[in-house]
Residue frames as qw, qx, qy, qz and C-alpha x, y, z in Angstrom:
[[0.186, 0.956, -0.052, -0.220, -5.05, 19.96, 14.69],
 [0.819, 0.466, -0.091, 0.323, -2.24, 19.89, 12.16],
 [0.629, -0.584, 0.059, 0.510, 1.30, 20.43, 13.52],
 [0.495, 0.775, 0.051, 0.389, 2.99, 23.47, 11.97],
 [0.618, -0.214, -0.185, 0.733, 6.27, 25.11, 12.94],
 [0.065, 0.846, 0.326, 0.417, 4.85, 28.56, 13.62],
 [0.427, -0.895, -0.092, -0.093, 6.19, 29.82, 16.88],
 [0.824, -0.133, -0.078, 0.545, 9.95, 29.35, 16.90],
 [0.379, 0.208, 0.032, 0.901, 10.64, 32.96, 15.87],
 [0.270, -0.719, -0.340, -0.543, 7.57, 34.54, 17.45],
 [0.293, 0.180, -0.591, 0.730, 8.80, 36.30, 20.57],
 [0.453, -0.263, 0.184, -0.831, 5.28, 37.15, 21.83],
 [0.902, -0.136, -0.258, -0.319, 4.21, 33.47, 21.87],
 [0.220, -0.680, 0.641, -0.280, 5.95, 32.10, 24.94],
 [0.703, -0.132, 0.692, -0.100, 5.30, 28.40, 24.27],
 [0.042, -0.199, 0.810, 0.550, 5.80, 26.10, 21.29],
 [0.588, 0.009, -0.371, -0.719, 2.94, 24.98, 19.06],
 [0.575, -0.121, -0.809, -0.017, 2.86, 21.42, 20.52],
 [0.178, -0.172, -0.661, 0.709, 2.66, 22.91, 24.01],
 [0.340, 0.094, 0.033, -0.935, -0.12, 25.26, 22.91],
 [0.614, -0.043, -0.607, -0.503, -2.10, 22.40, 21.35],
 [0.450, -0.155, -0.829, 0.294, -1.74, 20.35, 24.51],
 [0.024, 0.173, 0.462, -0.869, -3.05, 23.28, 26.55],
 [0.473, 0.044, -0.267, -0.839, -5.99, 23.77, 24.16],
 [0.564, -0.115, -0.793, -0.201, -6.95, 20.10, 24.53],
 [0.262, -0.211, -0.746, 0.574, -7.14, 20.59, 28.30],
 [0.228, 0.152, 0.163, -0.948, -9.47, 23.58, 27.89],
 [0.558, 0.015, -0.492, -0.668, -11.86, 21.71, 25.58],
 [0.768, -0.193, 0.389, -0.471, -14.39, 19.27, 26.94],
 [0.365, -0.181, 0.902, 0.144, -13.90, 15.55, 26.53],
 [0.332, 0.100, -0.629, -0.696, -15.37, 14.03, 23.40],
 [0.755, -0.010, 0.252, -0.605, -18.81, 12.44, 23.36],
 [0.708, -0.090, 0.700, 0.001, -19.31, 8.72, 22.70],
 [0.736, 0.617, 0.277, -0.007, -19.89, 9.32, 18.97],
 [0.224, 0.889, -0.398, -0.016, -16.45, 10.98, 18.62],
 [0.982, -0.012, -0.053, 0.183, -14.00, 8.20, 17.87],
 [0.642, -0.023, -0.027, 0.766, -10.96, 10.48, 17.36],
 [0.047, -0.954, -0.277, 0.107, -11.00, 14.11, 18.49],
 [0.117, 0.959, -0.254, 0.045, -8.45, 16.91, 18.77],
 [0.503, -0.650, 0.553, 0.139, -4.82, 15.90, 18.29],
 [0.678, 0.064, 0.653, 0.332, -4.68, 13.71, 15.18],
 [0.171, -0.036, 0.507, 0.844, -4.56, 14.60, 11.48],
 [0.403, -0.249, -0.404, -0.783, -8.37, 14.50, 11.29],
 [0.493, -0.113, 0.577, -0.641, -11.33, 13.78, 13.53],
 [0.293, -0.082, -0.902, -0.308, -13.34, 10.58, 13.28],
 [0.446, -0.003, 0.439, -0.780, -17.01, 10.53, 14.28],
 [0.217, 0.246, 0.943, 0.052, -19.78, 7.95, 14.06],
 [0.191, -0.195, -0.409, -0.871, -22.54, 9.05, 11.66],
 [0.392, 0.143, 0.577, -0.702, -26.01, 9.62, 13.01],
 [0.380, 0.373, 0.844, 0.063, -29.31, 8.53, 11.50],
 [0.285, 0.842, 0.314, -0.335, -30.30, 11.90, 10.02],
 [0.601, 0.669, 0.119, 0.422, -29.06, 14.18, 7.27],
 [0.558, -0.317, -0.110, 0.759, -25.97, 16.32, 7.85],
 [0.137, 0.959, 0.202, 0.142, -26.20, 20.11, 7.79],
 [0.700, -0.144, -0.006, 0.699, -22.85, 21.89, 7.32],
 [0.114, 0.969, 0.130, 0.177, -21.95, 25.55, 7.63],
 [0.672, -0.125, -0.117, 0.720, -18.85, 27.67, 8.03],
 [0.008, 0.974, 0.141, 0.175, -18.23, 31.29, 8.96],
 [0.669, 0.077, -0.193, 0.714, -15.16, 33.41, 9.55],
 [0.217, -0.962, -0.142, 0.085, -14.47, 36.44, 11.73],
 [0.677, 0.349, -0.042, 0.647, -11.54, 38.60, 10.61],
 [0.395, -0.585, -0.225, 0.671, -9.77, 41.17, 12.74],
 [0.095, -0.279, 0.215, 0.931, -10.49, 44.68, 11.49],
 [0.296, -0.159, -0.614, -0.715, -13.57, 43.59, 9.55],
 [0.600, -0.456, -0.599, -0.269, -15.69, 41.72, 12.11],
 [0.649, -0.712, -0.224, 0.151, -14.01, 42.65, 15.38],
 [0.242, 0.764, -0.380, 0.461, -11.37, 44.84, 16.97],
 [0.693, -0.089, -0.635, 0.330, -9.29, 43.06, 19.56],
 [0.168, 0.127, -0.428, 0.879, -9.09, 46.10, 21.83],
 [0.470, -0.181, 0.015, -0.864, -12.89, 46.26, 22.10],
 [0.892, -0.168, -0.227, -0.353, -13.60, 42.66, 23.10],
 [0.522, -0.526, 0.664, -0.104, -12.27, 40.02, 25.45],
 [0.205, 0.312, -0.881, -0.290, -10.84, 36.84, 23.96],
 [0.195, 0.176, 0.927, -0.268, -13.44, 34.78, 25.83],
 [0.464, 0.573, 0.330, -0.590, -16.35, 36.78, 24.43],
 [0.364, 0.574, -0.504, -0.533, -14.82, 36.59, 20.95],
 [0.023, 0.158, -0.982, -0.100, -14.49, 32.81, 21.14],
 [0.317, 0.379, 0.778, -0.389, -18.10, 32.42, 22.23],
 [0.437, 0.646, 0.055, -0.624, -19.35, 34.79, 19.53],
 [0.221, 0.457, -0.731, -0.455, -17.37, 33.08, 16.76],
 [0.074, 0.069, 0.995, -0.014, -18.93, 29.73, 17.66],
 [0.311, 0.522, 0.628, -0.486, -22.46, 31.13, 17.98],
 [0.320, 0.553, -0.278, -0.717, -22.27, 32.88, 14.60],
 [0.276, 0.191, -0.867, -0.369, -21.95, 29.50, 12.87],
 [0.068, 0.240, 0.919, -0.305, -24.40, 27.85, 15.25],
 [0.360, 0.462, 0.256, -0.769, -27.00, 30.44, 14.25],
 [0.436, 0.340, -0.579, -0.599, -26.92, 29.09, 10.68],
 [0.179, -0.039, -0.983, 0.030, -27.54, 25.59, 12.03],
 [0.201, 0.370, 0.644, -0.639, -30.52, 26.93, 13.99],
 [0.408, 0.435, -0.124, -0.793, -31.96, 28.53, 10.84],
 [0.446, 0.182, -0.781, -0.399, -32.06, 25.09, 9.20],
 [0.804, -0.330, 0.074, -0.489, -33.94, 23.63, 12.23],
 [0.802, 0.205, -0.536, 0.164, -30.98, 21.29, 12.83],
 [0.720, -0.690, 0.067, 0.040, -29.20, 20.16, 15.98],
 [0.232, 0.807, -0.538, 0.075, -25.45, 20.91, 16.23],
 [0.985, -0.132, -0.082, 0.072, -23.10, 17.94, 16.57],
 [0.777, -0.196, 0.092, 0.591, -19.44, 18.83, 15.84],
 [0.150, 0.983, -0.036, -0.095, -17.29, 21.89, 15.21],
 [0.782, 0.102, 0.061, 0.611, -13.89, 22.64, 13.67],
 [0.109, -0.961, -0.014, 0.253, -11.82, 25.80, 14.17],
 [0.713, 0.341, 0.075, 0.608, -9.21, 27.13, 11.73],
 [0.321, -0.909, -0.117, 0.237, -7.38, 29.86, 13.62],
 [0.583, 0.521, -0.073, 0.619, -4.90, 32.40, 12.24],
 [0.526, -0.750, -0.198, 0.348, -2.91, 34.15, 14.97],
 [0.329, 0.858, -0.152, 0.365, -0.99, 37.39, 14.68],
 [0.621, 0.108, -0.482, 0.609, 2.21, 38.12, 16.59],
 [0.150, -0.474, 0.188, -0.847, 0.27, 40.57, 18.79],
 [0.793, -0.417, -0.005, -0.444, -1.34, 37.89, 20.98],
 [0.009, -0.474, 0.849, -0.232, 0.15, 35.47, 23.46],
 [0.317, -0.079, -0.944, -0.045, -0.73, 32.00, 24.69],
 [0.072, 0.297, 0.688, -0.658, -2.94, 33.32, 27.50],
 [0.423, 0.332, -0.069, -0.840, -5.12, 35.16, 24.95],
 [0.465, 0.140, -0.766, -0.420, -5.45, 32.00, 22.86],
 [0.180, -0.153, -0.930, 0.283, -6.48, 29.97, 25.92],
 [0.246, 0.357, 0.436, -0.789, -9.17, 32.53, 26.78],
 [0.459, 0.277, -0.418, -0.734, -10.42, 32.38, 23.18],
 [0.453, -0.003, -0.872, -0.185, -10.84, 28.62, 23.36],
 [0.000, -0.202, -0.773, 0.601, -12.40, 28.99, 26.79],
 [0.425, 0.321, 0.108, -0.839, -15.18, 31.03, 25.16],
 [0.535, 0.189, -0.665, -0.486, -15.58, 28.42, 22.44],
 [0.238, -0.053, -0.943, 0.226, -15.82, 25.71, 25.11],
 [0.224, 0.263, 0.552, -0.759, -18.59, 27.62, 26.88],
 [0.548, 0.312, -0.208, -0.748, -20.58, 27.94, 23.64],
 [0.470, 0.145, -0.843, -0.217, -20.08, 24.25, 22.86],
 [0.068, -0.121, -0.878, 0.458, -21.22, 23.23, 26.33],
 [0.370, 0.279, 0.296, -0.835, -24.32, 25.43, 26.06],
 [0.675, 0.374, -0.202, -0.603, -25.37, 23.86, 22.77],
 [0.835, -0.131, 0.527, -0.094, -24.16, 20.28, 23.35],
 [0.803, 0.580, -0.129, 0.045, -21.62, 19.97, 20.54],
 [0.797, -0.396, 0.219, 0.399, -17.99, 18.89, 20.41],
 [0.253, 0.883, -0.353, -0.177, -15.06, 20.88, 19.05],
 [0.962, -0.051, 0.253, 0.086, -13.17, 18.00, 17.41],
 [0.716, -0.044, 0.300, 0.629, -10.29, 19.65, 15.54],
 [0.244, 0.956, 0.103, -0.129, -9.10, 22.35, 13.18],
 [0.729, 0.354, -0.007, 0.586, -5.86, 24.12, 12.31],
 [0.331, -0.848, -0.026, 0.413, -3.43, 26.74, 13.62],
 [0.646, 0.401, 0.156, 0.631, -1.38, 29.12, 11.51],
 [0.299, -0.602, -0.141, 0.727, 0.10, 32.62, 11.71],
 [0.364, 0.625, 0.425, 0.544, -0.69, 35.74, 9.70],
 [0.175, 0.301, -0.099, 0.932, -0.77, 39.51, 9.85],
 [0.467, -0.268, 0.145, -0.830, -4.26, 39.61, 11.39],
 [0.309, 0.003, 0.891, -0.332, -6.35, 37.23, 13.48],
 [0.601, 0.019, -0.392, -0.696, -9.06, 35.23, 11.76],
 [0.385, -0.060, 0.841, -0.376, -11.34, 32.65, 13.32],
 [0.544, 0.108, -0.558, -0.617, -13.04, 30.25, 10.91],
 [0.454, -0.065, 0.772, -0.441, -15.63, 27.97, 12.51],
 [0.481, 0.026, -0.707, -0.518, -17.22, 25.02, 10.75],
 [0.498, -0.079, 0.649, -0.569, -20.22, 23.35, 12.41],
 [0.320, -0.039, -0.868, -0.378, -21.80, 20.06, 11.43],
 [0.514, -0.036, 0.434, -0.739, -25.42, 19.60, 12.45],
 [0.004, -0.109, -0.977, -0.185, -28.01, 16.89, 11.99],
 [0.521, 0.136, 0.137, -0.832, -31.67, 16.96, 11.03],
 [0.652, 0.191, 0.716, -0.161, -34.23, 14.25, 10.35],
 [0.325, 0.090, 0.705, 0.624, -34.35, 13.24, 6.66],
 [0.053, 0.552, 0.598, 0.579, -36.23, 15.83, 4.63],
 [0.325, -0.808, -0.471, 0.139, -36.86, 18.11, 7.62],
 [0.406, -0.209, 0.005, 0.889, -34.26, 20.85, 7.05],
 [0.193, 0.860, 0.403, -0.245, -36.02, 24.21, 6.71],
 [0.525, 0.202, 0.316, 0.764, -34.93, 26.19, 3.65],
 [0.008, 0.344, 0.065, -0.937, -35.23, 29.88, 2.82],
 [0.172, 0.023, -0.614, -0.770, -37.40, 29.00, -0.18],
 [0.097, -0.332, -0.938, 0.023, -40.48, 27.65, 1.58],
 [0.139, 0.366, 0.373, -0.841, -42.45, 30.87, 2.25],
 [0.105, 0.448, 0.775, 0.434, -45.88, 31.17, 0.64],
 [0.162, -0.363, -0.105, -0.911, -48.27, 34.15, 0.24],
 [0.657, -0.535, -0.263, -0.462, -50.41, 34.55, 3.33],
 [0.749, -0.165, -0.493, 0.411, -47.80, 33.11, 5.71],
 [0.379, -0.924, -0.039, -0.029, -47.24, 35.04, 8.90],
 [0.542, 0.528, -0.399, 0.518, -43.76, 36.52, 9.36],
 [0.689, -0.720, -0.071, -0.040, -42.43, 35.99, 12.89],
 [0.458, 0.580, -0.484, 0.468, -39.14, 36.70, 14.64],
 [0.722, -0.418, -0.465, 0.296, -37.67, 35.62, 17.97],
 [0.529, -0.370, -0.233, 0.727, -36.59, 37.99, 20.71],
 [0.092, 0.929, 0.137, -0.331, -35.87, 41.62, 19.92],
 [0.710, 0.450, 0.200, 0.503, -33.95, 43.36, 17.15],
 [0.183, 0.877, -0.046, 0.441, -31.44, 46.18, 16.99],
 [0.668, -0.737, 0.084, 0.060, -29.77, 45.47, 20.32],
 [0.820, -0.079, 0.197, 0.532, -26.48, 44.40, 18.76],
 [0.385, 0.640, 0.170, 0.643, -26.28, 47.57, 16.65],
 [0.325, -0.889, 0.001, -0.323, -26.93, 49.71, 19.73],
 [0.820, -0.512, 0.140, 0.214, -24.37, 47.70, 21.67],
 [0.734, 0.276, 0.153, 0.601, -21.80, 48.18, 18.91],
 [0.114, 0.816, 0.044, 0.565, -22.19, 51.97, 19.14],
 [0.584, -0.793, 0.088, -0.150, -21.77, 51.88, 22.89],
 [0.882, -0.237, 0.173, 0.368, -18.68, 49.68, 22.72],
 [0.604, 0.406, 0.172, 0.663, -17.10, 51.85, 20.04],
 [0.325, -0.476, -0.282, 0.767, -17.80, 54.95, 22.11],
 [0.104, 0.305, 0.417, 0.850, -19.68, 56.90, 19.45],
 [0.421, -0.690, -0.340, -0.481, -22.47, 57.55, 21.93],
 [0.263, 0.195, -0.613, 0.719, -21.71, 59.02, 25.34],
 [0.592, -0.467, -0.072, -0.653, -24.38, 58.25, 27.88],
 [0.399, -0.375, 0.732, -0.406, -24.73, 56.38, 31.16],
 [0.399, 0.067, -0.873, -0.272, -25.22, 52.66, 30.82],
 [0.652, -0.172, 0.343, -0.654, -28.56, 51.60, 32.23],
 [0.668, -0.040, 0.734, -0.118, -29.92, 48.06, 32.20],
 [0.746, 0.607, 0.235, -0.139, -31.06, 48.29, 28.58],
 [0.334, 0.841, -0.423, -0.045, -27.69, 49.60, 27.40],
 [0.342, -0.495, 0.796, -0.063, -25.79, 46.92, 29.32],
 [0.757, 0.209, 0.606, -0.125, -28.01, 44.26, 27.75],
 [0.622, 0.771, -0.039, -0.131, -27.37, 45.75, 24.30],
 [0.047, 0.752, -0.657, -0.017, -23.61, 45.53, 24.84],
 [0.556, -0.207, 0.796, -0.117, -24.01, 41.92, 25.93],
 [0.774, 0.476, 0.383, -0.169, -26.03, 41.11, 22.81],
 [0.478, 0.823, -0.300, -0.067, -23.30, 42.56, 20.61],
 [0.070, -0.670, 0.733, -0.097, -20.38, 41.02, 22.47],
 [0.143, -0.146, 0.970, -0.130, -21.82, 37.60, 23.23],
 [0.670, 0.070, -0.192, -0.714, -24.87, 36.59, 21.16],
 [0.444, -0.093, 0.873, -0.179, -26.53, 33.19, 21.59],
 [0.264, 0.037, -0.755, -0.599, -27.80, 31.06, 18.73],
 [0.640, -0.031, 0.267, -0.720, -31.53, 30.20, 18.94],
 [0.183, 0.168, -0.949, -0.192, -31.10, 26.45, 18.52],
 [0.082, 0.296, 0.899, -0.313, -33.98, 25.33, 20.74],
 [0.323, 0.530, 0.255, -0.742, -36.26, 28.15, 19.70],
 [0.359, 0.390, -0.566, -0.631, -35.82, 27.33, 16.01],
 [0.111, -0.040, -0.991, -0.059, -36.74, 23.71, 16.71],
 [0.211, 0.456, 0.666, -0.551, -39.97, 24.89, 18.35],
 [0.365, 0.542, -0.121, -0.747, -40.77, 27.02, 15.30],
 [0.257, 0.239, -0.836, -0.423, -40.14, 24.05, 12.99],
 [0.010, -0.244, -0.955, 0.167, -42.48, 21.84, 15.01],
 [0.198, 0.547, 0.478, -0.659, -45.02, 24.65, 15.06],
 [0.571, 0.648, 0.504, 0.015, -45.38, 24.77, 11.29],
 [0.030, -0.774, 0.294, 0.560, -42.65, 27.12, 10.04],
 [0.832, 0.515, 0.203, 0.034, -42.20, 26.77, 6.26],
 [0.609, 0.579, -0.115, 0.530, -39.04, 28.82, 5.90],
 [0.540, -0.804, -0.058, 0.243, -36.39, 30.29, 8.22],
 [0.574, 0.553, -0.183, 0.575, -33.27, 32.45, 8.16],
 [0.543, -0.541, -0.327, 0.552, -31.15, 33.90, 10.95],
 [0.113, 0.977, 0.114, 0.138, -30.99, 37.68, 11.27],
 [0.747, -0.266, 0.053, 0.607, -27.26, 38.23, 10.91],
 [0.360, 0.117, 0.256, 0.890, -27.15, 41.19, 8.49],
 [0.222, 0.134, 0.135, -0.956, -30.32, 43.06, 9.48],
 [0.500, 0.367, 0.692, -0.369, -34.04, 42.30, 9.31],
 [0.533, 0.687, -0.017, -0.494, -34.61, 44.01, 5.96],
 [0.272, 0.581, -0.712, -0.287, -31.70, 42.36, 4.15],
 [0.148, -0.122, 0.978, -0.083, -32.26, 38.89, 5.56],
 [0.536, 0.443, 0.565, -0.444, -36.01, 39.06, 4.94],
 [0.502, 0.669, -0.263, -0.481, -35.31, 40.08, 1.34],
 [0.099, 0.403, -0.897, -0.155, -33.12, 36.98, 0.97],
 [0.353, 0.163, 0.878, -0.279, -35.89, 34.74, 2.29],
 [0.544, 0.610, 0.280, -0.503, -38.42, 36.34, -0.05],
 [0.345, 0.639, -0.540, -0.426, -36.11, 36.16, -3.07],
 [0.088, -0.224, 0.970, 0.045, -35.53, 32.46, -2.47],
 [0.331, 0.351, 0.839, -0.252, -39.27, 31.80, -2.39],
 [0.093, 0.293, 0.580, 0.755, -40.27, 34.16, -5.21],
 [0.241, -0.769, -0.592, -0.024, -42.50, 36.17, -2.86],
 [0.104, 0.588, -0.139, 0.790, -42.67, 39.58, -1.17],
 [0.426, -0.389, -0.679, 0.455, -43.38, 40.83, 2.34],
 [0.177, -0.739, -0.150, -0.632, -45.38, 43.49, 4.13],
 [0.510, -0.126, -0.602, 0.601, -44.00, 44.54, 7.52],
 [0.317, -0.862, -0.302, -0.255, -45.85, 46.45, 10.23],
 [0.323, 0.540, -0.416, 0.657, -43.34, 48.84, 11.81],
 [0.494, -0.559, 0.251, -0.617, -45.30, 49.00, 15.08],
 [0.959, -0.215, 0.030, -0.182, -45.03, 45.24, 15.55],
 [0.681, 0.448, -0.458, 0.355, -41.27, 44.95, 15.02],
 [0.735, -0.637, -0.181, 0.145, -39.80, 44.01, 18.46],
 [0.372, 0.743, -0.268, 0.489, -37.21, 46.76, 18.87],
 [0.651, -0.190, -0.494, 0.545, -34.67, 46.41, 21.69],
 [0.282, -0.877, -0.328, 0.208, -35.10, 49.04, 24.42],
 [0.390, -0.635, 0.204, 0.635, -31.73, 50.63, 23.62],
 [0.373, 0.043, 0.653, 0.658, -32.25, 50.58, 19.85],
 [0.362, 0.431, -0.024, -0.826, -34.13, 52.36, 17.09],
 [0.820, 0.420, 0.302, -0.245, -36.29, 51.05, 14.25],
 [0.504, 0.756, -0.408, -0.086, -33.35, 51.69, 11.90],
 [0.193, -0.511, 0.825, -0.145, -31.15, 49.52, 14.14],
 [0.693, 0.076, 0.660, -0.280, -33.74, 46.75, 13.99],
 [0.758, 0.605, 0.117, -0.212, -34.12, 46.92, 10.21],
 [0.629, 0.715, -0.268, 0.145, -30.50, 47.38, 9.16],
 [0.336, -0.808, 0.461, -0.146, -28.20, 46.91, 12.16],
 [0.769, 0.308, -0.561, 0.007, -27.38, 43.21, 11.92],
 [0.320, 0.306, -0.785, 0.434, -25.66, 40.76, 14.29],
 [0.614, -0.323, 0.260, -0.672, -28.81, 40.06, 16.30],
 [0.213, 0.175, -0.960, -0.045, -28.75, 36.34, 15.40],
 [0.581, 0.158, 0.517, -0.608, -32.46, 36.00, 16.04],
 [0.248, 0.121, 0.899, 0.340, -34.48, 33.64, 13.83],
 [0.429, 0.327, -0.051, -0.841, -36.94, 34.96, 11.24],
 [0.244, 0.114, 0.954, 0.130, -39.57, 32.60, 9.85],
 [0.501, 0.004, -0.315, -0.806, -42.60, 32.33, 7.59],
 [0.071, 0.079, 0.952, -0.288, -45.25, 30.24, 9.31],
 [0.225, -0.438, -0.699, -0.518, -48.87, 29.41, 8.59],
 [0.516, -0.748, -0.190, -0.372, -49.99, 30.06, 12.18],
 [0.408, 0.421, -0.586, 0.559, -47.46, 30.99, 14.84],
 [0.547, -0.598, 0.102, -0.576, -49.75, 30.89, 17.89],
 [0.960, -0.259, -0.108, -0.001, -48.83, 27.37, 19.02],
 [0.729, 0.252, -0.239, 0.589, -45.09, 27.93, 18.55],
 [0.015, -0.650, 0.180, -0.738, -45.36, 31.27, 20.35],
 [0.725, -0.567, 0.055, -0.387, -46.96, 29.72, 23.41],
 [0.961, -0.115, -0.108, 0.226, -44.44, 26.88, 23.60],
 [0.553, 0.447, -0.212, 0.670, -41.49, 29.22, 23.14],
 [0.252, -0.680, 0.185, -0.663, -42.66, 31.53, 25.89],
 [0.867, -0.439, 0.036, -0.234, -43.28, 28.57, 28.19],
 [0.952, -0.001, -0.057, 0.301, -40.02, 26.73, 27.45],
 [0.631, 0.207, -0.052, 0.746, -37.49, 29.50, 26.84],
 [0.194, -0.751, -0.312, 0.549, -39.14, 32.68, 28.13],
 [0.201, -0.203, 0.419, 0.862, -38.64, 34.18, 24.66],
 [0.486, 0.580, 0.308, -0.577, -41.28, 36.06, 22.70],
 [0.384, 0.170, 0.721, 0.552, -42.13, 35.12, 19.13],
 [0.180, 0.570, 0.185, -0.780, -43.42, 38.29, 17.50],
 [0.512, 0.551, 0.601, 0.272, -45.64, 38.39, 14.39],
 [0.187, -0.540, 0.085, 0.816, -44.41, 41.36, 12.34],
 [0.353, 0.460, -0.321, -0.749, -46.05, 41.02, 8.94],
 [0.820, 0.277, 0.457, -0.205, -47.22, 38.79, 6.14],
 [0.371, -0.154, 0.705, 0.585, -45.77, 37.16, 3.03],
 [0.491, 0.624, 0.152, -0.588, -47.28, 38.60, -0.18],
 [0.783, 0.408, 0.415, 0.218, -47.55, 37.60, -3.83],
 [0.321, 0.933, -0.055, 0.153, -46.20, 40.99, -4.91],
 [0.790, 0.093, -0.215, 0.567, -42.41, 41.02, -4.96],
 [0.169, 0.558, -0.205, 0.786, -40.42, 43.45, -2.83],
 [0.365, -0.358, -0.671, 0.538, -40.63, 44.60, 0.77],
 [0.160, -0.678, -0.247, -0.674, -43.18, 47.10, 2.05],
 [0.287, -0.145, -0.633, 0.704, -43.02, 48.84, 5.43],
 [0.261, -0.729, -0.483, -0.410, -46.26, 50.12, 7.00],
 [0.169, 0.277, -0.439, 0.838, -45.71, 52.99, 9.44],
 [0.009, -0.298, -0.772, 0.561, -47.84, 53.62, 12.55],
 [0.349, 0.389, 0.108, -0.845, -50.12, 55.98, 10.59],
 [0.741, 0.366, 0.543, -0.146, -50.83, 53.25, 8.03],
 [0.428, 0.805, -0.283, -0.298, -48.74, 54.76, 5.25],
 [0.935, 0.016, 0.287, 0.209, -46.74, 52.34, 3.12],
 [0.205, 0.858, -0.421, -0.210, -43.30, 52.75, 1.61],
 [0.876, 0.305, -0.360, 0.100, -40.87, 50.41, -0.09],
 [0.669, -0.685, 0.279, 0.070, -38.37, 48.94, 2.36],
 [0.476, 0.718, -0.507, 0.027, -34.83, 49.08, 1.04],
 [0.961, -0.236, -0.105, 0.095, -33.03, 45.83, 1.93],
 [0.187, 0.781, -0.486, 0.347, -30.00, 47.57, 3.36],
 [0.903, -0.430, 0.009, 0.003, -27.86, 45.90, 5.98],
 [0.419, -0.722, 0.492, 0.248, -24.31, 45.00, 6.85],
 [0.847, 0.526, -0.058, 0.049, -22.08, 44.24, 3.85],
 [0.710, -0.516, 0.250, 0.409, -18.47, 43.13, 4.48],
 [0.606, 0.229, 0.403, 0.646, -17.55, 44.15, 0.92],
 [0.091, 0.939, 0.294, 0.155, -18.99, 47.68, 1.20]]
């Protein structure tokens, strides 16, 4: 990480930047054999693999993506890493390395920063990747920008554009839990927290990228994938637009989280499940259930007619508006 003179006048940061960087290095795991130079120099050096590189970056900004008073630093660190990892999963790639560009406000101290990196370390350990560097700076609000480099066999990255009419539309896990969890955390709903509500809060606070599950789907014949970050309807519309196709969704088959509603599942966002178009999902479904204990639910079909159609339990059809979470709204 680059050395910057940031903390000399910051009275809430009780250590210098070099001391903070040294502490961060202790929190992070040791580098793997392919990492020649990790955290602490001007740039990382890694040995290239034999596949194609898949690169993604995402940023979480205080006030837009999170409120510091409603999350722990450890949960926030884990979530920031998993948000970028989810994009790697959607390409059917394996994560290798990560970088973090962190902007700190004067409202946090060194202990908060260490907890943040502790959450990142946990996410890295879970998905077998190395955090090899990044940058520290100071600003009015906290922002966490994570870049992840993944690897996939040559020509095997799954794109949004591969869906074809007649393909089955499938999705991992359940949808809407994060939206329900967000309401509970923000206190707009006042009810006792049962098991379903606690799980919803966990899904919002600390999602997990479906790296292994996406690999199973790719082996099982998926033609196209996207992660559900902004809501099922919006992300499905993106997949369909890329392939020049449409989709017909059966509302009764959408796997709605126990604490959520159909609207949460369609428009809530932040579920970070994987949505795919696949010729026949039965083999992938069986392997996923056996290996990960996760359901792969068929929810509809890709159509030649453009646009999204939702079929209600009575069989009536209506256009499905691709609403969802928009950071510019």
